[in-house]
C-alpha positions in Angstrom: -8.8 -8.0 23.0 -11.2 -10.5 22.2 -14.1 -9.3 24.1 -13.2 -5.7 21.9 -13.0 -7.8 18.9 -16.2 -9.4 19.3 -18.1 -6.2 21.0 -16.6 -4.3 17.2 -18.4 -7.5 15.5 -21.5 -7.4 17.1 -21.6 -3.7 16.5 -21.2 -3.7 13.4 -23.5 -6.2 12.3 -26.3 -4.7 14.3 -25.6 -1.4 12.1 -25.6 -3.4 9.1 -29.4 -5.1 10.2 -30.4 -1.5 11.1 -29.4 0.1 7.8 -30.7 -2.9 5.9 -34.3 -2.4 7.6 -34.0 1.4 7.0 -33.7 0.9 3.2 -36.3 -2.0 3.6 -38.6 0.5 5.1 -37.5 3.3 2.4 -38.2 1.3 -0.2 -41.8 -0.1 1.2 -42.9 3.3 1.8 -41.9 4.3 -1.7 -43.8 1.5 -3.1 -46.8 2.4 -1.5 -47.0 6.0 -1.7 -46.2 5.3 -5.7 -48.6 2.8 -6.1 -52.2 1.9 -5.5 -53.5 -1.1 -2.6 -54.1 -3.2 -5.7 -51.2 -2.5 -7.5 -49.0 -3.4 -3.6 -50.8 -6.4 -3.0 -50.2 -8.0 -6.6 -46.4 -7.4 -6.4 -46.8 -8.9 -3.0 -48.5 -11.8 -4.6 -45.9 -12.2 -7.4 -43.1 -11.7 -4.9 -44.1 -14.7 -2.4 -45.6 -16.9 -5.4 
């Protein structure tokens, strides 16, 4: 039973990572398509400090 629980735990963790990655990719794509390269680099500089 422990193995099954562990498998389900890692599976849901992987799914959450995939969903988070997809959200990041979609957000980046939206930013890139709606902004010029200069705006994007400026935004990245702001984020990175």
